[in-house]
Rosetta silent file (secondary structure, phi, psi, omega in degrees, C-alpha in Angstrom):
SEQUENCE: MTANRSEELAERARKLFAGRIEFLKSAPGLEFLPDPVVPEIAFAGRSNVGKSSLLNALINRKAMARTSNTPGRTQELNFFEVGEPLQLRLVDMPGYGFAEAPKDLVRRWKHLVNDYLRGRTVLKRALVLVDSRHGLKEVDREMMRMLDDAAVGYHLVLTKGDKVKPSALGPLYESTATEARKHPAAHPAIFTTSSETGSGIAELRTAIYEAATS
SCORE:     score description
SCORE:     0.000 S_00000001
   1 L     0.000  132.161 -178.121   26.008  150.331  195.350 S_00000001
   2 L   -67.751  157.378  175.887   26.808  148.922  191.824 S_00000001
   3 H   -57.676  -40.716  175.423   24.244  147.332  189.683 S_00000001
   4 H   -58.415  -49.900  178.301   26.077  143.982  189.924 S_00000001
   5 H   -56.513  -48.273 -176.420   26.200  144.239  193.721 S_00000001
   6 H   -64.684  -40.213  179.759   22.510  145.048  193.867 S_00000001
   7 H   -72.210  -30.436  174.207   21.542  142.149  191.663 S_00000001
   8 H   -64.426  -41.999  175.823   23.704  139.827  193.668 S_00000001
   9 H   -60.712  -49.163 -178.626   21.999  140.850  196.859 S_00000001
  10 H   -60.867  -37.301 -178.069   18.538  140.406  195.324 S_00000001
  11 H   -76.617  -34.850  174.295   19.342  136.872  194.131 S_00000001
  12 H   -65.651  -37.200  176.791   20.782  135.870  197.515 S_00000001
  13 H   -67.951  -40.484 -178.591   17.658  137.186  199.209 S_00000001
  14 H   -63.517  -44.623  178.263   15.371  135.465  196.773 S_00000001
  15 H   -56.407  -46.148 -176.044   17.271  132.099  197.378 S_00000001
  16 H   -62.244  -50.378  179.158   17.160  132.540  201.101 S_00000001
  17 H   -73.940  -13.126  169.333   13.435  133.180  201.248 S_00000001
  18 L   -86.303   -1.261 -178.777   12.701  130.362  198.883 S_00000001
  19 L   -98.769 -145.667  178.800   14.260  127.950  201.268 S_00000001
  20 L   -66.988  127.246  170.783   13.444  126.773  204.806 S_00000001
  21 E  -140.041  124.942 -176.395   11.111  128.993  206.719 S_00000001
  22 E  -140.733  147.320  175.565    9.318  127.823  209.858 S_00000001
  23 E   -74.670  129.608  179.161    7.382  129.327  212.687 S_00000001
  24 E   -93.674  -63.085 -177.235    9.457  128.983  215.826 S_00000001
  25 E  -163.912  168.941  170.729    7.470  130.226  218.760 S_00000001
  26 E  -115.597  140.801 -173.926    5.289  132.941  220.251 S_00000001
  27 E  -118.063   98.823  178.336    6.684  135.039  223.150 S_00000001
  28 L   -74.683  -11.579 -178.052    4.159  136.625  225.594 S_00000001
  29 L  -155.843  163.891 -175.048    7.063  138.011  227.669 S_00000001
  30 H   -60.947  -31.330 -176.243   10.812  138.588  227.452 S_00000001
  31 H   -67.378  -10.174  179.660   11.496  135.469  229.458 S_00000001
  32 H   -95.615   -4.102 -175.755   10.117  133.433  226.476 S_00000001
  33 L   -66.858  146.396 -178.978   12.337  134.910  223.866 S_00000001
  34 L   -69.741  163.287  177.661   14.545  132.518  221.892 S_00000001
  35 L   -60.568  131.813 -175.517   18.274  132.705  222.324 S_00000001
  36 L   -77.098   80.581 -172.718   19.667  135.652  220.475 S_00000001
  37 L  -102.538  -21.734 -171.936   21.861  133.557  218.083 S_00000001
  38 L  -138.160  160.803  176.900   20.992  135.200  214.643 S_00000001
  39 L   -65.208  152.407  178.732   20.045  138.654  213.374 S_00000001
  40 E  -126.427  150.326  175.963   16.349  139.542  213.757 S_00000001
  41 E  -126.577  117.059 -171.841   14.103  141.818  211.671 S_00000001
  42 E  -103.117  146.341 -177.821   10.947  143.058  213.358 S_00000001
  43 E  -115.338  126.100  176.389    7.639  144.024  211.723 S_00000001
  44 E  -127.513  152.618  174.874    5.404  146.630  213.394 S_00000001
  45 E   179.879  167.415  175.890    2.091  148.198  212.266 S_00000001
  46 E   -64.350  158.061  173.313   -1.419  149.173  213.123 S_00000001
  47 L   -61.839  135.644 -175.841   -3.934  146.419  213.426 S_00000001
  48 L    62.819   30.402  177.568   -5.194  145.354  210.000 S_00000001
  49 L   -85.831   -5.202 -177.507   -2.455  147.198  208.159 S_00000001
  50 L    96.206   25.821 -174.038   -1.724  143.930  206.271 S_00000001
  51 H   -67.258  -41.966  178.635    1.204  142.797  208.309 S_00000001
  52 H   -71.669  -39.672  170.245    0.526  139.140  208.098 S_00000001
  53 H   -53.235  -43.433  179.571   -0.256  139.301  204.414 S_00000001
  54 H   -67.183  -39.297  176.763    2.965  141.094  203.758 S_00000001
  55 H   -58.827  -51.165  177.146    4.887  138.493  205.792 S_00000001
  56 H   -55.350  -45.609  175.830    3.294  135.728  203.848 S_00000001
  57 H   -63.389  -42.669 -179.968    4.222  137.404  200.601 S_00000001
  58 H   -64.137  -35.562 -168.700    7.842  137.924  201.550 S_00000001
  59 L  -106.414   16.890  173.808    8.398  134.368  202.553 S_00000001
  60 L    54.822   36.575  174.866    6.329  132.859  199.598 S_00000001
  61 L  -123.556  151.930 -178.464    3.859  131.123  201.871 S_00000001
  62 L   -87.194  -29.149 -174.744    0.111  131.477  201.920 S_00000001
  63 L  -146.544   35.222  179.760   -0.650  131.043  205.528 S_00000001
  64 L   -72.437  -45.677  172.084    2.555  130.917  207.560 S_00000001
  65 L   -93.141  130.365 -177.441    1.631  134.203  209.359 S_00000001
  66 L   -76.422  135.476  177.450   -1.983  134.186  210.514 S_00000001
  67 L  -104.761  152.704  178.976   -4.186  136.822  209.164 S_00000001
  68 L  -153.651  144.527  172.885   -7.247  138.101  211.062 S_00000001
  69 L   -90.195    5.327 -178.155   -9.953  140.604  210.649 S_00000001
  70 L   -98.226  106.102  178.045  -10.122  141.013  214.396 S_00000001
  71 L   -56.847  137.118  178.539   -7.977  143.983  215.491 S_00000001
  72 L    80.266   13.361 -179.488   -5.546  143.242  218.342 S_00000001
  73 L   -62.574  -47.125 -179.155   -5.693  139.503  218.124 S_00000001
  74 L   -84.575  111.962 -176.301   -1.940  139.053  218.116 S_00000001
  75 L  -125.602   30.371  176.154   -0.575  140.155  221.478 S_00000001
  76 L  -135.695  164.071  176.860    2.731  138.222  221.375 S_00000001
  77 E   -91.626  120.107 -177.135    6.002  138.435  219.619 S_00000001
  78 E  -100.320  123.979 -177.995    5.872  135.717  216.892 S_00000001
  79 E  -106.380  132.304 -179.998    9.234  134.303  215.618 S_00000001
  80 E  -125.785  127.244 -175.699    9.909  132.841  212.228 S_00000001
  81 E   -93.111  134.892 -175.347   13.199  131.149  211.378 S_00000001
  82 E  -123.705  131.037  170.961   14.695  131.643  207.880 S_00000001
  83 L   102.914  146.604  173.143   17.438  129.556  206.260 S_00000001
  84 L  -138.067  102.466    3.993   19.018  126.152  206.582 S_00000001
  85 L   -68.462  162.187 -173.450   21.367  126.574  208.299 S_00000001
  86 L   -58.673  133.095 -177.654   19.530  129.267  210.237 S_00000001
  87 L  -116.177  -37.530 -174.557   20.483  132.771  208.994 S_00000001
  88 E  -160.847  167.190 -179.895   17.975  135.140  210.401 S_00000001
  89 E  -131.458  140.030  173.342   14.561  135.447  212.244 S_00000001
  90 E  -100.502  131.771 -176.971   11.507  137.558  211.299 S_00000001
  91 E  -112.434  113.125  177.778    9.641  138.961  214.327 S_00000001
  92 E   -87.498  110.678  176.870    5.903  139.697  213.956 S_00000001
  93 L   -90.503  158.492 -175.834    5.170  142.212  216.729 S_00000001
  94 L   -64.706  142.024  178.952    1.675  142.793  218.120 S_00000001
  95 L   -67.290  150.445 -179.245   -0.483  145.197  216.117 S_00000001
  96 E  -119.370  166.927  172.066   -1.129  148.622  217.689 S_00000001
  97 L    90.320   10.993 -178.683   -3.730  151.220  217.505 S_00000001
  98 L   -80.236  118.255 -167.250   -6.796  149.116  218.280 S_00000001
  99 L   -72.553  -29.292 -167.529   -9.444  151.483  219.771 S_00000001
 100 L   -84.502  -11.636 -177.048  -11.485  148.749  221.501 S_00000001
 101 L   -64.632  138.609  178.270   -8.576  147.253  223.566 S_00000001
 102 L   -59.558  150.744 -176.569   -8.679  147.415  227.331 S_00000001
 103 H   -64.234  -37.006  178.877   -6.085  149.863  228.806 S_00000001
 104 H   -61.555  -33.821  178.269   -4.252  147.046  230.645 S_00000001
 105 H   -68.239  -43.169  175.369   -3.859  145.266  227.330 S_00000001
 106 H   -63.716  -41.921 -179.669   -2.377  148.380  225.718 S_00000001
 107 H   -63.515  -45.189  178.189   -0.065  148.946  228.644 S_00000001
 108 H   -60.882  -38.127  178.135    1.115  145.326  228.483 S_00000001
 109 H   -62.861  -47.983 -177.800    1.705  145.716  224.748 S_00000001
 110 H   -64.170  -39.562  177.351    3.802  148.784  225.192 S_00000001
 111 H   -64.230  -45.294 -178.456    6.026  147.190  227.895 S_00000001
 112 H   -63.589  -42.517 -176.640    6.571  144.039  225.886 S_00000001
 113 H   -74.572  -46.795 -178.211    7.408  145.816  222.613 S_00000001
 114 H   -61.660  -37.770  179.057    9.531  148.572  224.302 S_00000001
 115 H   -72.019  -34.524  177.374   11.540  146.077  226.401 S_00000001
 116 H   -65.166  -47.629 -173.716   12.094  143.916  223.316 S_00000001
 117 H   -70.566  -32.460 -179.644   13.313  146.849  221.149 S_00000001
 118 H   -78.996  -24.334 -170.824   15.607  148.283  223.924 S_00000001
 119 H  -113.890   -0.342 -175.530   17.133  144.940  224.979 S_00000001
 120 L   -99.299   97.539 -175.645   17.522  142.794  221.898 S_00000001
 121 L   -62.429  -23.438 -179.000   21.117  143.068  220.756 S_00000001
 122 L   -91.336   -0.692 -179.031   20.447  141.031  217.590 S_00000001
 123 E   -70.695  114.095 -176.967   17.653  143.223  216.356 S_00000001
 124 E   -92.890  -34.271 -174.743   19.110  144.724  213.135 S_00000001
 125 E  -159.864  146.634  168.328   16.159  146.569  211.661 S_00000001
 126 E  -111.595  158.874  173.423   12.429  147.218  212.111 S_00000001
 127 E  -122.644  124.932 -178.533    9.839  147.737  209.501 S_00000001
 128 E  -108.698  110.729 -174.408    6.920  150.084  210.317 S_00000001
 129 E   -84.489  135.814 -177.587    3.985  149.247  208.075 S_00000001
 130 E  -128.366  120.031 -177.516    1.711  152.069  206.904 S_00000001
 131 E   -69.213  127.606 -176.966   -1.567  151.516  205.077 S_00000001
 132 L   -62.304  -27.413 -175.309   -1.327  153.473  201.774 S_00000001
 133 L   -68.353  -30.785 -173.384   -5.048  154.263  201.919 S_00000001
 134 L  -115.305  -19.664 -179.142   -4.646  156.238  205.141 S_00000001
 135 L    72.880 -173.387 -176.621   -0.956  157.401  205.446 S_00000001
 136 L   -66.197  133.215  173.606    0.746  157.942  208.675 S_00000001
 137 L  -107.681  171.904 -179.986   -1.410  158.180  211.819 S_00000001
 138 H   -66.553  -31.188  175.075   -0.491  159.371  215.214 S_00000001
 139 H   -67.649  -31.195 -179.527   -0.105  155.843  216.489 S_00000001
 140 H   -67.925  -45.452  178.712    2.397  155.190  213.714 S_00000001
 141 H   -63.533  -30.567  174.324    4.392  158.310  214.867 S_00000001
 142 H   -66.577  -44.661  176.485    4.246  156.992  218.412 S_00000001
 143 H   -61.062  -38.250 -178.482    5.846  153.722  217.169 S_00000001
 144 H   -71.322  -33.696  175.037    8.464  155.678  215.310 S_00000001
 145 H   -65.279  -38.176  176.558    9.246  157.677  218.403 S_00000001
 146 H   -61.876  -42.939 -179.150    9.568  154.441  220.386 S_00000001
 147 H   -72.392  -31.679  171.871   12.007  153.186  217.831 S_00000001
 148 H   -59.346  -50.611 -173.616   13.954  156.572  217.799 S_00000001
 149 H   -64.879  -32.989  178.457   14.283  156.298  221.551 S_00000001
 150 L   -84.907   -2.352  178.941   15.453  152.701  221.427 S_00000001
 151 L    58.604   37.966  177.312   17.980  153.629  218.680 S_00000001
 152 L  -105.673  117.094  179.102   16.599  150.894  216.338 S_00000001
 153 L   -71.492  147.272 -175.539   16.886  151.743  212.683 S_00000001
 154 E  -147.627  153.833  168.419   13.651  151.246  210.655 S_00000001
 155 E  -101.149  144.195  167.474   12.135  151.435  207.241 S_00000001
 156 E   -91.430  136.291 -178.352    8.681  152.790  206.559 S_00000001
 157 E  -123.109  115.005  172.979    6.697  150.376  204.399 S_00000001
 158 E   -83.243  122.278  177.297    3.566  151.484  202.506 S_00000001
 159 E  -103.371  165.292  173.956    1.238  148.511  202.209 S_00000001
 160 L    63.870   34.916 -177.825   -1.777  147.872  200.072 S_00000001
 161 H   -61.855  -17.295  176.453   -0.336  150.064  197.282 S_00000001
 162 H   -73.843  -14.972 -174.996   -2.715  148.351  194.783 S_00000001
 163 H   -89.819   -4.976  177.589   -5.639  149.915  196.638 S_00000001
 164 L  -109.382  144.070 -179.601   -4.518  153.471  195.842 S_00000001
 165 L   -63.510  142.116  176.084   -4.695  155.314  192.559 S_00000001
 166 H   -51.814  -34.178 -179.532   -1.187  155.719  190.994 S_00000001
 167 H   -65.912  -22.357 -174.398   -1.705  159.405  190.920 S_00000001
 168 H   -99.724  -18.046 -176.449   -2.048  159.496  194.729 S_00000001
 169 H   -65.403  -39.751 -178.071    0.916  157.179  195.481 S_00000001
 170 H   -58.993  -55.934  171.839    3.556  159.819  194.546 S_00000001
 171 H   -49.445  -42.165 -179.182    2.288  162.489  196.927 S_00000001
 172 H   -61.213  -46.196  178.701    1.807  159.860  199.620 S_00000001
 173 H   -56.387  -48.945 -176.095    5.434  158.760  199.165 S_00000001
 174 H   -62.566  -47.572 -176.959    6.714  162.293  199.401 S_00000001
 175 H   -68.017  -31.059  173.537    4.754  163.177  202.480 S_00000001
 176 H   -69.137  -39.469  173.909    5.924  159.915  204.191 S_00000001
 177 H   -59.170  -41.587 -179.735    9.503  160.776  203.252 S_00000001
 178 H   -65.563  -44.251  177.185    9.191  164.237  204.692 S_00000001
 179 H   -60.571  -40.636  179.452    7.865  162.697  207.873 S_00000001
 180 H   -63.152  -33.430 -177.907   10.739  160.194  208.016 S_00000001
 181 L   -65.376  -15.491 -174.620   13.358  162.962  207.834 S_00000001
 182 L   -86.935   -6.053 -171.689   12.056  164.313  211.181 S_00000001
 183 L  -117.505  121.384 -170.103   12.993  160.963  212.896 S_00000001
 184 L   -62.558  -28.137 -175.064   16.631  160.114  213.668 S_00000001
 185 L   -95.618   -6.756 -176.368   16.260  156.329  213.420 S_00000001
 186 E   -74.080  134.060  174.898   14.165  156.280  210.204 S_00000001
 187 L   -83.879  144.673 -175.556   16.106  154.993  207.180 S_00000001
 188 L   -68.415  -24.575  178.781   15.619  157.150  204.085 S_00000001
 189 L   -76.234  119.171 -175.802   14.623  154.212  201.872 S_00000001
 190 L  -112.350  140.832 -172.549   10.859  153.815  201.858 S_00000001
 191 E  -115.954  137.896  167.772    9.054  150.823  200.215 S_00000001
 192 E  -111.896  127.245 -167.673    5.685  150.771  198.550 S_00000001
 193 L  -131.883  160.939  167.521    4.261  147.237  198.478 S_00000001
 194 L  -141.329  118.956  178.427    1.224  145.119  197.530 S_00000001
 195 L   -66.672  -30.222 -178.879    0.819  141.598  198.988 S_00000001
 196 L   -75.534  -39.354 -176.423   -1.733  140.862  196.137 S_00000001
 197 L   -98.580  -11.637 -178.924    0.225  141.984  193.131 S_00000001
 198 L    83.244    2.363 -179.522    3.741  141.301  194.550 S_00000001
 199 L   -65.422  127.361  177.212    4.834  144.956  193.821 S_00000001
 200 L    76.500    4.020 -176.412    7.854  145.942  195.939 S_00000001
 201 H   -71.930  -49.923 -175.539    8.080  142.580  197.680 S_00000001
 202 H   -58.930  -42.187  178.964   11.394  141.595  196.010 S_00000001
 203 H   -67.443  -36.883  178.377   12.974  145.009  196.868 S_00000001
 204 H   -70.728  -38.945  177.819   11.875  144.739  200.474 S_00000001
 205 H   -59.793  -40.710  177.450   13.079  141.253  200.711 S_00000001
 206 H   -64.583  -36.334  176.773   16.494  142.409  199.498 S_00000001
 207 H   -65.030  -35.468  177.603   16.528  145.142  202.044 S_00000001
 208 H   -66.986  -48.005  179.644   15.769  142.730  204.824 S_00000001
 209 H   -57.758  -44.216  179.721   18.623  140.510  203.689 S_00000001
 210 H   -62.927  -46.838 -174.128   21.062  143.444  203.454 S_00000001
 211 H   -64.313  -39.952 -178.878   20.129  144.673  206.881 S_00000001
 212 H   -73.090  -27.279 -171.292   20.536  141.161  208.478 S_00000001
 213 H  -108.479   -2.129 -177.196   23.887  140.461  206.861 S_00000001
 214 L   -88.706    0.000    0.000   25.600  143.873  206.968 S_00000001
């Protein structure tokens, strides 16, 4: 991609996310999904990985996506509409990996997410968020395998990059990239972000725009 093309995409993404963004609905089951009329980008991650904070940073809002210190609170697919006229939707998927959750809740989560991933024709890309302080966990790899099986392309996104020493970020990035190469649906571009400092947010925003419009 040429520098001019990259700058053009970044500016389009910035303008889009600076415009209308509204919460649409929560879907506890497939029968509650909104009509598949625009591209969708889904966000996945372990509980307390910083998913809601990252979403808020991406859309330049302080509290559009709800944050919680209680793992496993969000057990629905939450849809946010972007653009006027509507251009895409962001989908906040339920957090995974919460140790205290009842087995039937975990089972219900897996069915909801798996059915959505396999059956949603407008789903263009998923983002798998990974806490920079901890790196990839087995539950993250399970999510990656689920996306591989559903043939849904995804980016790995390292969150809370400001919480890790710069000298540790490089090796973490390399080990994450090595892991990604083992998964057929993983996109080679990996993003290191911080919701607090804004690092990596513009780049991720551009990647979301590009995935939704390509």
